[in-house]
N, CA, C and O atoms as CSV, one atom per row, in Angstrom:
chain,resi,resn,atom,element,x,y,z
A,1,MET,N,N,31.368,21.016,-79.491
A,1,MET,CA,C,31.044,21.865,-78.346
A,1,MET,C,C,29.962,22.857,-78.781
A,1,MET,O,O,30.133,23.580,-79.762
A,2,PRO,N,N,28.860,22.885,-78.054
A,2,PRO,CA,C,27.812,23.862,-78.371
A,2,PRO,C,C,28.292,25.283,-78.077
A,2,PRO,O,O,28.786,25.569,-76.986
A,3,LEU,N,N,28.146,26.145,-79.035
A,3,LEU,CA,C,28.666,27.504,-78.892
A,3,LEU,C,C,27.729,28.431,-78.127
A,3,LEU,O,O,28.121,29.549,-77.795
A,4,HIS,N,N,26.511,28.002,-77.840
A,4,HIS,CA,C,25.566,28.852,-77.115
A,4,HIS,C,C,25.658,28.668,-75.597
A,4,HIS,O,O,24.820,29.185,-74.858
A,5,THR,N,N,26.669,27.938,-75.135
A,5,THR,CA,C,26.878,27.747,-73.695
A,5,THR,C,C,28.011,28.644,-73.222
A,5,THR,O,O,28.690,29.281,-74.027
A,6,LEU,N,N,28.207,28.690,-71.917
A,6,LEU,CA,C,29.305,29.483,-71.356
A,6,LEU,C,C,30.654,28.950,-71.830
A,6,LEU,O,O,31.550,29.722,-72.171
A,7,ALA,N,N,30.792,27.636,-71.848
A,7,ALA,CA,C,32.051,27.038,-72.319
A,7,ALA,C,C,32.311,27.393,-73.778
A,7,ALA,O,O,33.451,27.643,-74.170
A,8,GLY,N,N,31.250,27.413,-74.577
A,8,GLY,CA,C,31.394,27.794,-75.986
A,8,GLY,C,C,31.794,29.247,-76.148
A,8,GLY,O,O,32.607,29.585,-77.008
A,9,ALA,N,N,31.214,30.111,-75.310
A,9,ALA,CA,C,31.569,31.530,-75.363
A,9,ALA,C,C,33.031,31.737,-74.967
A,9,ALA,O,O,33.737,32.538,-75.578
A,10,ILE,N,N,33.475,31.018,-73.949
A,10,ILE,CA,C,34.878,31.113,-73.532
A,10,ILE,C,C,35.788,30.611,-74.642
A,10,ILE,O,O,36.829,31.208,-74.919
A,11,TYR,N,N,35.399,29.524,-75.270
A,11,TYR,CA,C,36.163,28.944,-76.377
A,11,TYR,C,C,36.326,29.958,-77.508
A,11,TYR,O,O,37.437,30.177,-77.992
A,12,LEU,N,N,35.218,30.577,-77.930
A,12,LEU,CA,C,35.281,31.575,-79.006
A,12,LEU,C,C,36.089,32.805,-78.595
A,12,LEU,O,O,36.830,33.364,-79.404
A,13,THR,N,N,35.945,33.221,-77.341
A,13,THR,CA,C,36.709,34.373,-76.854
A,13,THR,C,C,38.203,34.088,-76.899
A,13,THR,O,O,38.991,34.958,-77.271
A,14,GLN,N,N,38.597,32.876,-76.522
A,14,GLN,CA,C,40.010,32.510,-76.584
A,14,GLN,C,C,40.522,32.546,-78.015
A,14,GLN,O,O,41.609,33.062,-78.277
A,15,ILE,N,N,39.751,32.006,-78.929
A,15,ILE,CA,C,40.180,31.976,-80.333
A,15,ILE,C,C,40.275,33.384,-80.904
A,15,ILE,O,O,41.295,33.747,-81.489
A,16,PHE,N,N,39.216,34.183,-80.739
A,16,PHE,CA,C,39.212,35.528,-81.324
A,16,PHE,C,C,40.219,36.450,-80.645
A,16,PHE,O,O,40.859,37.262,-81.313
A,17,GLY,N,N,40.365,36.337,-79.337
A,17,GLY,CA,C,41.348,37.155,-78.627
A,17,GLY,C,C,42.761,36.831,-79.066
A,17,GLY,O,O,43.559,37.730,-79.333
A,18,SER,N,N,43.069,35.551,-79.141
A,18,SER,CA,C,44.406,35.135,-79.571
A,18,SER,C,C,44.656,35.496,-81.029
A,18,SER,O,O,45.755,35.921,-81.386
A,19,ALA,N,N,43.634,35.329,-81.877
A,19,ALA,CA,C,43.793,35.676,-83.292
A,19,ALA,C,C,44.031,37.173,-83.455
A,19,ALA,O,O,44.881,37.586,-84.245
A,20,PHE,N,N,43.284,37.986,-82.714
A,20,PHE,CA,C,43.468,39.435,-82.784
A,20,PHE,C,C,44.890,39.824,-82.388
A,20,PHE,O,O,45.544,40.593,-83.092
A,21,LEU,N,N,45.370,39.290,-81.255
A,21,LEU,CA,C,46.720,39.627,-80.800
A,21,LEU,C,C,47.783,39.097,-81.753
A,21,LEU,O,O,48.797,39.758,-81.979
A,22,ALA,N,N,47.560,37.906,-82.316
A,22,ALA,CA,C,48.524,37.364,-83.278
A,22,ALA,C,C,48.641,38.270,-84.494
A,22,ALA,O,O,49.748,38.575,-84.938
A,23,ILE,N,N,47.512,38.699,-85.031
A,23,ILE,CA,C,47.519,39.591,-86.198
A,23,ILE,C,C,48.172,40.916,-85.839
A,23,ILE,O,O,48.985,41.440,-86.601
A,24,LEU,N,N,47.821,41.452,-84.694
A,24,LEU,CA,C,48.352,42.743,-84.263
A,24,LEU,C,C,49.874,42.711,-84.148
A,24,LEU,O,O,50.562,43.543,-84.741
A,25,PHE,N,N,50.398,41.754,-83.387
A,25,PHE,CA,C,51.841,41.704,-83.154
A,25,PHE,C,C,52.612,41.281,-84.397
A,25,PHE,O,O,53.673,41.836,-84.679
A,26,LEU,N,N,52.097,40.309,-85.143
A,26,LEU,CA,C,52.801,39.879,-86.346
A,26,LEU,C,C,52.830,40.983,-87.397
A,26,LEU,O,O,53.858,41.203,-88.037
A,27,GLN,N,N,51.712,41.676,-87.577
A,27,GLN,CA,C,51.692,42.767,-88.566
A,27,GLN,C,C,52.680,43.854,-88.190
A,27,GLN,O,O,53.425,44.344,-89.039
A,28,SER,N,N,52.689,44.232,-86.923
A,28,SER,CA,C,53.592,45.289,-86.487
A,28,SER,C,C,55.050,44.843,-86.583
A,28,SER,O,O,55.902,45.596,-87.054
A,29,GLY,N,N,55.333,43.633,-86.142
A,29,GLY,CA,C,56.708,43.136,-86.193
A,29,GLY,C,C,57.209,42.946,-87.613
A,29,GLY,O,O,58.341,43.309,-87.930
A,30,ILE,N,N,56.367,42.377,-88.469
A,30,ILE,CA,C,56.774,42.154,-89.861
A,30,ILE,C,C,56.954,43.489,-90.579
A,30,ILE,O,O,57.852,43.625,-91.409
A,31,ASP,N,N,56.115,44.472,-90.272
A,31,ASP,CA,C,56.283,45.801,-90.849
A,31,ASP,C,C,57.641,46.389,-90.456
A,31,ASP,O,O,58.312,47.012,-91.278
A,32,LYS,N,N,58.040,46.190,-89.207
A,32,LYS,CA,C,59.345,46.690,-88.765
A,32,LYS,C,C,60.485,45.962,-89.470
A,32,LYS,O,O,61.510,46.576,-89.768
A,33,VAL,N,N,60.330,44.674,-89.743
A,33,VAL,CA,C,61.364,43.913,-90.444
A,33,VAL,C,C,61.464,44.367,-91.897
A,33,VAL,O,O,62.560,44.592,-92.410
A,34,ILE,N,N,60.318,44.499,-92.554
A,34,ILE,CA,C,60.311,44.863,-93.976
A,34,ILE,C,C,60.784,46.300,-94.191
A,34,ILE,O,O,61.537,46.571,-95.126
A,35,ASP,N,N,60.350,47.210,-93.342
A,35,ASP,CA,C,60.669,48.628,-93.511
A,35,ASP,C,C,61.585,49.100,-92.373
A,35,ASP,O,O,61.375,50.170,-91.801
A,36,TYR,N,N,62.591,48.297,-92.059
A,36,TYR,CA,C,63.471,48.565,-90.923
A,36,TYR,C,C,64.171,49.919,-91.058
A,36,TYR,O,O,64.219,50.702,-90.109
A,37,ARG,N,N,64.697,50.174,-92.220
A,37,ARG,CA,C,65.471,51.407,-92.432
A,37,ARG,C,C,64.635,52.668,-92.208
A,37,ARG,O,O,65.084,53.615,-91.561
A,38,SER,N,N,63.428,52.667,-92.744
A,38,SER,CA,C,62.550,53.824,-92.578
A,38,SER,C,C,62.132,54.007,-91.116
A,38,SER,O,O,62.121,55.126,-90.603
A,39,ASN,N,N,61.790,52.906,-90.454
A,39,ASN,CA,C,61.437,52.985,-89.032
A,39,ASN,C,C,62.609,53.478,-88.202
A,39,ASN,O,O,62.443,54.290,-87.291
A,40,LEU,N,N,63.789,52.981,-88.525
A,40,LEU,CA,C,64.985,53.379,-87.784
A,40,LEU,C,C,65.260,54.872,-87.960
A,40,LEU,O,O,65.564,55.561,-86.986
A,41,GLU,N,N,65.157,55.373,-89.174
A,41,GLU,CA,C,65.397,56.791,-89.420
A,41,GLU,C,C,64.389,57.667,-88.675
A,41,GLU,O,O,64.756,58.685,-88.087
A,42,TRP,N,N,63.122,57.265,-88.707
A,42,TRP,CA,C,62.107,58.053,-88.011
A,42,TRP,C,C,62.364,58.066,-86.510
A,42,TRP,O,O,62.285,59.115,-85.870
A,43,LEU,N,N,62.672,56.899,-85.949
A,43,LEU,CA,C,62.919,56.821,-84.503
A,43,LEU,C,C,64.193,57.566,-84.105
A,43,LEU,O,O,64.246,58.176,-83.037
A,44,LYS,N,N,65.209,57.522,-84.949
A,44,LYS,CA,C,66.432,58.283,-84.649
A,44,LYS,C,C,66.132,59.772,-84.601
A,44,LYS,O,O,66.624,60.476,-83.720
A,45,GLY,N,N,65.335,60.254,-85.533
A,45,GLY,CA,C,64.956,61.664,-85.521
A,45,GLY,C,C,64.091,62.009,-84.317
A,45,GLY,O,O,64.230,63.080,-83.727
A,46,HIS,N,N,63.193,61.090,-83.958
A,46,HIS,CA,C,62.292,61.333,-82.840
A,46,HIS,C,C,63.047,61.402,-81.512
A,46,HIS,O,O,62.713,62.210,-80.646
A,47,PHE,N,N,64.056,60.562,-81.357
A,47,PHE,CA,C,64.813,60.512,-80.104
A,47,PHE,C,C,66.188,61.166,-80.205
A,47,PHE,O,O,67.063,60.902,-79.381
A,48,ALA,N,N,66.381,62.014,-81.208
A,48,ALA,CA,C,67.686,62.634,-81.440
A,48,ALA,C,C,68.186,63.436,-80.242
A,48,ALA,O,O,69.383,63.432,-79.956
A,49,LYS,N,N,67.294,64.118,-79.544
A,49,LYS,CA,C,67.707,64.972,-78.429
A,49,LYS,C,C,67.585,64.287,-77.071
A,49,LYS,O,O,67.791,64.924,-76.038
A,50,SER,N,N,67.256,63.006,-77.063
A,50,SER,CA,C,67.105,62.303,-75.786
A,50,SER,C,C,68.347,61.468,-75.492
A,50,SER,O,O,69.239,61.324,-76.328
A,51,THR,N,N,68.375,60.935,-74.306
A,51,THR,CA,C,69.508,60.081,-73.920
A,51,THR,C,C,69.447,58.733,-74.625
A,51,THR,O,O,70.435,57.998,-74.627
A,52,LEU,N,N,68.321,58.397,-75.216
A,52,LEU,CA,C,68.176,57.121,-75.911
A,52,LEU,C,C,68.583,57.215,-77.379
A,52,LEU,O,O,68.508,56.222,-78.103
A,53,GLY,N,N,69.006,58.376,-77.822
A,53,GLY,CA,C,69.358,58.566,-79.225
A,53,GLY,C,C,70.385,57.579,-79.741
A,53,GLY,O,O,70.324,57.174,-80.902
A,54,GLY,N,N,71.320,57.189,-78.907
A,54,GLY,CA,C,72.379,56.287,-79.349
A,54,GLY,C,C,72.002,54.821,-79.343
A,54,GLY,O,O,72.684,54.007,-79.966
A,55,VAL,N,N,70.940,54.471,-78.659
A,55,VAL,CA,C,70.571,53.053,-78.555
A,55,VAL,C,C,69.288,52.720,-79.311
A,55,VAL,O,O,68.715,51.648,-79.113
A,56,VAL,N,N,68.837,53.618,-80.167
A,56,VAL,CA,C,67.610,53.378,-80.929
A,56,VAL,C,C,67.704,52.098,-81.759
A,56,VAL,O,O,66.741,51.330,-81.760
A,57,PRO,N,N,68.806,51.820,-82.466
A,57,PRO,CA,C,68.857,50.569,-83.250
A,57,PRO,C,C,68.704,49.318,-82.376
A,57,PRO,O,O,68.041,48.360,-82.772
A,58,ILE,N,N,69.309,49.331,-81.207
A,58,ILE,CA,C,69.209,48.173,-80.310
A,58,ILE,C,C,67.776,48.018,-79.806
A,58,ILE,O,O,67.245,46.908,-79.775
A,59,LEU,N,N,67.150,49.128,-79.411
A,59,LEU,CA,C,65.780,49.072,-78.915
A,59,LEU,C,C,64.801,48.662,-80.012
A,59,LEU,O,O,63.873,47.895,-79.753
A,60,LEU,N,N,64.992,49.159,-81.225
A,60,LEU,CA,C,64.116,48.787,-82.330
A,60,LEU,C,C,64.230,47.293,-82.618
A,60,LEU,O,O,63.223,46.626,-82.855
A,61,THR,N,N,65.434,46.777,-82.599
A,61,THR,CA,C,65.637,45.347,-82.811
A,61,THR,C,C,64.973,44.539,-81.705
A,61,THR,O,O,64.317,43.535,-81.981
A,62,ALA,N,N,65.136,44.969,-80.452
A,62,ALA,CA,C,64.541,44.253,-79.324
A,62,ALA,C,C,63.020,44.256,-79.414
A,62,ALA,O,O,62.389,43.218,-79.213
A,63,ILE,N,N,62.427,45.397,-79.710
A,63,ILE,CA,C,60.968,45.490,-79.801
A,63,ILE,C,C,60.456,44.656,-80.978
A,63,ILE,O,O,59.403,44.027,-80.877
A,64,THR,N,N,61.188,44.646,-82.085
A,64,THR,CA,C,60.783,43.848,-83.240
A,64,THR,C,C,60.774,42.364,-82.890
A,64,THR,O,O,59.823,41.650,-83.208
A,65,ILE,N,N,61.836,41.906,-82.236
A,65,ILE,CA,C,61.912,40.496,-81.826
A,65,ILE,C,C,60.785,40.158,-80.851
A,65,ILE,O,O,60.161,39.104,-80.966
A,66,LEU,N,N,60.525,41.043,-79.899
A,66,LEU,CA,C,59.452,40.805,-78.940
A,66,LEU,C,C,58.093,40.733,-79.625
A,66,LEU,O,O,57.286,39.864,-79.296
A,67,GLU,N,N,57.828,41.620,-80.565
A,67,GLU,CA,C,56.529,41.617,-81.249
A,67,GLU,C,C,56.336,40.368,-82.094
A,67,GLU,O,O,55.261,39.768,-82.074
A,68,VAL,N,N,57.351,39.976,-82.828
A,68,VAL,CA,C,57.224,38.779,-83.668
A,68,VAL,C,C,57.064,37.534,-82.797
A,68,VAL,O,O,56.270,36.651,-83.121
A,69,THR,N,N,57.803,37.458,-81.706
A,69,THR,CA,C,57.696,36.319,-80.809
A,69,THR,C,C,56.324,36.276,-80.131
A,69,THR,O,O,55.733,35.204,-80.007
A,70,ALA,N,N,55.820,37.412,-79.697
A,70,ALA,CA,C,54.491,37.462,-79.078
A,70,ALA,C,C,53.419,37.062,-80.094
A,70,ALA,O,O,52.487,36.337,-79.746
A,71,GLY,N,N,53.532,37.515,-81.327
A,71,GLY,CA,C,52.584,37.133,-82.367
A,71,GLY,C,C,52.620,35.655,-82.652
A,71,GLY,O,O,51.580,35.030,-82.860
A,72,ARG,N,N,53.815,35.088,-82.663
A,72,ARG,CA,C,53.956,33.654,-82.884
A,72,ARG,C,C,53.330,32.861,-81.746
A,72,ARG,O,O,52.673,31.848,-81.984
A,73,CYS,N,N,53.527,33.311,-80.522
A,73,CYS,CA,C,52.920,32.630,-79.370
A,73,CYS,C,C,51.397,32.655,-79.468
A,73,CYS,O,O,50.741,31.650,-79.195
A,74,ASP,N,N,50.838,33.788,-79.852
A,74,ASP,CA,C,49.388,33.872,-79.996
A,74,ASP,C,C,48.891,33.020,-81.158
A,74,ASP,O,O,47.826,32.408,-81.070
A,75,TYR,N,N,49.644,32.978,-82.229
A,75,TYR,CA,C,49.276,32.122,-83.357
A,75,TYR,C,C,49.241,30.662,-82.917
A,75,TYR,O,O,48.318,29.926,-83.268
A,76,CYS,N,N,50.238,30.248,-82.155
A,76,CYS,CA,C,50.269,28.880,-81.624
A,76,CYS,C,C,49.085,28.626,-80.694
A,76,CYS,O,O,48.537,27.524,-80.677
A,77,ALA,N,N,48.690,29.632,-79.924
A,77,ALA,CA,C,47.536,29.486,-79.032
A,77,ALA,C,C,46.260,29.272,-79.841
A,77,ALA,O,O,45.406,28.479,-79.447
A,78,VAL,N,N,46.123,29.968,-80.963
A,78,VAL,CA,C,44.951,29.769,-81.822
A,78,VAL,C,C,44.951,28.352,-82.372
A,78,VAL,O,O,43.917,27.684,-82.373
A,79,LEU,N,N,46.110,27.888,-82.842
A,79,LEU,CA,C,46.187,26.528,-83.385
A,79,LEU,C,C,45.851,25.488,-82.326
A,79,LEU,O,O,45.117,24.538,-82.597
A,80,ARG,N,N,46.380,25.662,-81.130
A,80,ARG,CA,C,46.107,24.699,-80.059
A,80,ARG,C,C,44.632,24.708,-79.679
A,80,ARG,O,O,44.049,23.653,-79.431
A,81,THR,N,N,44.035,25.871,-79.633
A,81,THR,CA,C,42.626,25.975,-79.246
A,81,THR,C,C,41.731,25.345,-80.303
A,81,THR,O,O,40.793,24.625,-79.963
A,82,THR,N,N,42.004,25.603,-81.578
A,82,THR,CA,C,41.159,25.056,-82.637
A,82,THR,C,C,41.401,23.574,-82.860
A,82,THR,O,O,40.559,22.907,-83.462
A,83,ASN,N,N,42.524,23.034,-82.395
A,83,ASN,CA,C,42.779,21.594,-82.490
A,83,ASN,C,C,42.143,20.827,-81.344
A,83,ASN,O,O,42.294,19.608,-81.257
A,84,GLY,N,N,41.435,21.519,-80.466
A,84,GLY,CA,C,40.743,20.853,-79.379
A,84,GLY,C,C,41.595,20.593,-78.151
A,84,GLY,O,O,41.129,19.951,-77.210
A,85,LYS,N,N,42.817,21.067,-78.133
A,85,LYS,CA,C,43.690,20.835,-76.993
A,85,LYS,C,C,43.528,21.911,-75.924
A,85,LYS,O,O,44.095,21.797,-74.837
A,86,GLY,N,N,42.771,22.937,-76.221
A,86,GLY,CA,C,42.618,24.034,-75.268
A,86,GLY,C,C,43.815,24.950,-75.330
A,86,GLY,O,O,44.879,24.585,-75.828
A,87,ILE,N,N,43.625,26.122,-74.824
A,87,ILE,CA,C,44.713,27.096,-74.858
A,87,ILE,C,C,45.752,26.738,-73.808
A,87,ILE,O,O,45.403,26.343,-72.695
A,88,ARG,N,N,46.977,26.868,-74.141
A,88,ARG,CA,C,48.059,26.581,-73.205
A,88,ARG,C,C,48.408,27.867,-72.492
A,88,ARG,O,O,48.723,28.873,-73.127
A,89,TRP,N,N,48.352,27.835,-71.186
A,89,TRP,CA,C,48.616,29.052,-70.420
A,89,TRP,C,C,50.049,29.514,-70.598
A,89,TRP,O,O,50.335,30.703,-70.458
A,90,GLY,N,N,50.952,28.597,-70.903
A,90,GLY,CA,C,52.330,29.000,-71.157
A,90,GLY,C,C,52.447,29.902,-72.370
A,90,GLY,O,O,53.175,30.895,-72.342
A,91,SER,N,N,51.730,29.561,-73.442
A,91,SER,CA,C,51.742,30.393,-74.651
A,91,SER,C,C,51.156,31.762,-74.365
A,91,SER,O,O,51.710,32.784,-74.772
A,92,ARG,N,N,50.027,31.779,-73.658
A,92,ARG,CA,C,49.357,33.040,-73.351
A,92,ARG,C,C,50.223,33.895,-72.435
A,92,ARG,O,O,50.374,35.095,-72.667
A,93,ALA,N,N,50.793,33.286,-71.392
A,93,ALA,CA,C,51.619,34.049,-70.455
A,93,ALA,C,C,52.853,34.603,-71.161
A,93,ALA,O,O,53.232,35.754,-70.943
A,94,CYS,N,N,53.476,33.789,-72.002
A,94,CYS,CA,C,54.663,34.240,-72.740
A,94,CYS,C,C,54.304,35.404,-73.648
A,94,CYS,O,O,55.039,36.389,-73.715
A,95,SER,N,N,53.180,35.300,-74.347
A,95,SER,CA,C,52.751,36.362,-75.240
A,95,SER,C,C,52.500,37.658,-74.478
A,95,SER,O,O,52.940,38.728,-74.902
A,96,LEU,N,N,51.796,37.562,-73.359
A,96,LEU,CA,C,51.489,38.770,-72.596
A,96,LEU,C,C,52.740,39.381,-71.979
A,96,LEU,O,O,52.870,40.604,-71.934
A,97,LEU,N,N,53.659,38.550,-71.505
A,97,LEU,CA,C,54.906,39.080,-70.949
A,97,LEU,C,C,55.727,39.790,-72.020
A,97,LEU,O,O,56.287,40.859,-71.776
A,98,LEU,N,N,55.794,39.193,-73.201
A,98,LEU,CA,C,56.545,39.813,-74.291
A,98,LEU,C,C,55.896,41.118,-74.735
A,98,LEU,O,O,56.585,42.104,-74.998
A,99,ALA,N,N,54.580,41.119,-74.815
A,99,ALA,CA,C,53.876,42.341,-75.201
A,99,ALA,C,C,54.087,43.431,-74.157
A,99,ALA,O,O,54.301,44.593,-74.500
A,100,ASP,N,N,54.026,43.057,-72.893
A,100,ASP,CA,C,54.223,44.025,-71.823
A,100,ASP,C,C,55.656,44.567,-71.841
A,100,ASP,O,O,55.879,45.757,-71.619
A,101,ALA,N,N,56.612,43.695,-72.103
A,101,ALA,CA,C,58.006,44.144,-72.161
A,101,ALA,C,C,58.198,45.142,-73.298
A,101,ALA,O,O,58.860,46.165,-73.121
A,102,GLY,N,N,57.627,44.853,-74.458
A,102,GLY,CA,C,57.723,45.786,-75.585
A,102,GLY,C,C,57.034,47.098,-75.292
A,102,GLY,O,O,57.543,48.163,-75.643
A,103,HIS,N,N,55.874,47.031,-74.648
A,103,HIS,CA,C,55.150,48.254,-74.297
A,103,HIS,C,C,55.949,49.081,-73.298
A,103,HIS,O,O,56.029,50.303,-73.432
A,104,ASN,N,N,56.542,48.432,-72.298
A,104,ASN,CA,C,57.335,49.160,-71.303
A,104,ASN,C,C,58.555,49.815,-71.933
A,104,ASN,O,O,58.910,50.937,-71.569
A,105,LEU,N,N,59.200,49.132,-72.871
A,105,LEU,CA,C,60.346,49.732,-73.555
A,105,LEU,C,C,59.931,50.987,-74.308
A,105,LEU,O,O,60.597,52.019,-74.224
A,106,SER,N,N,58.822,50.895,-75.048
A,106,SER,CA,C,58.407,52.056,-75.835
A,106,SER,C,C,57.865,53.171,-74.942
A,106,SER,O,O,58.067,54.347,-75.246
A,107,ALA,N,N,57.184,52.831,-73.855
A,107,ALA,CA,C,56.657,53.862,-72.954
A,107,ALA,C,C,57.796,54.610,-72.260
A,107,ALA,O,O,57.740,55.833,-72.124
A,108,ARG,N,N,58.806,53.900,-71.829
A,108,ARG,CA,C,59.949,54.551,-71.189
A,108,ARG,C,C,60.697,55.428,-72.181
A,108,ARG,O,O,61.165,56.511,-71.829
A,109,ALA,N,N,60.809,54.968,-73.409
A,109,ALA,CA,C,61.486,55.770,-74.424
A,109,ALA,C,C,60.695,57.043,-74.705
A,109,ALA,O,O,61.285,58.113,-74.857
A,110,GLU,N,N,59.372,56.942,-74.776
A,110,GLU,CA,C,58.539,58.117,-75.024
A,110,GLU,C,C,58.617,59.088,-73.853
A,110,GLU,O,O,58.688,60.299,-74.064
A,111,LEU,N,N,58.605,58.582,-72.631
A,111,LEU,CA,C,58.715,59.430,-71.456
A,111,LEU,C,C,60.057,60.175,-71.450
A,111,LEU,O,O,60.121,61.369,-71.156
A,112,SER,N,N,61.111,59.448,-71.777
A,112,SER,CA,C,62.431,60.071,-71.826
A,112,SER,C,C,62.466,61.173,-72.883
A,112,SER,O,O,63.033,62.243,-72.660
A,113,SER,N,N,61.853,60.899,-74.033
A,113,SER,CA,C,61.820,61.890,-75.093
A,113,SER,C,C,61.049,63.127,-74.674
A,113,SER,O,O,61.465,64.247,-74.971
A,114,CYS,N,N,59.936,62.941,-73.989
A,114,CYS,CA,C,59.125,64.086,-73.511
A,114,CYS,C,C,59.887,64.908,-72.489
A,114,CYS,O,O,59.797,66.136,-72.490
A,115,LEU,N,N,60.631,64.252,-71.620
A,115,LEU,CA,C,61.388,64.962,-70.596
A,115,LEU,C,C,62.494,65.817,-71.223
A,115,LEU,O,O,62.757,66.934,-70.778
A,116,VAL,N,N,63.127,65.281,-72.248
A,116,VAL,CA,C,64.210,66.007,-72.904
A,116,VAL,C,C,63.663,67.203,-73.677
A,116,VAL,O,O,64.263,68.277,-73.662
A,117,ARG,N,N,62.521,67.022,-74.357
A,117,ARG,CA,C,61.938,68.112,-75.145
A,117,ARG,C,C,61.214,69.116,-74.281
A,117,ARG,O,O,60.970,70.240,-74.718
A,118,GLY,N,N,60.863,68.737,-73.060
A,118,GLY,CA,C,60.142,69.641,-72.185
A,118,GLY,C,C,58.658,69.606,-72.384
A,118,GLY,O,O,57.959,70.517,-71.941
A,119,ASP,N,N,58.131,68.549,-73.058
A,119,ASP,CA,C,56.681,68.404,-73.266
A,119,ASP,C,C,56.006,68.122,-71.931
A,119,ASP,O,O,56.640,67.664,-70.980
A,120,GLN,N,N,54.721,68.401,-71.880
A,120,GLN,CA,C,53.959,68.093,-70.651
A,120,GLN,C,C,52.847,67.168,-70.970
A,120,GLN,O,O,52.087,66.786,-70.080
């Protein structure tokens, strides 16, 4: 496939976009797995005065699973694209849904923490 055409540009964008997201989510998820205890302690302290203080371990586990799964989906999308099969919309949709779910969990937790502390 000639890379100087529109199709080539789309092809490269799919590969680089998926590779970026795969690295991003896998690095973050693997960091949470490797340094789980430290992340858990920091988050417990951060949400100590909020209503989410008691469920921090469950939320951290859920976000970790979502990040690793989203990274894996993007990694699979890179492999499929470079093998000439094209990107599978199922992989991309799954990755984006998982990323959005993780983002919504963390955004709601941060909002709850701000409300409890009285931040503006």
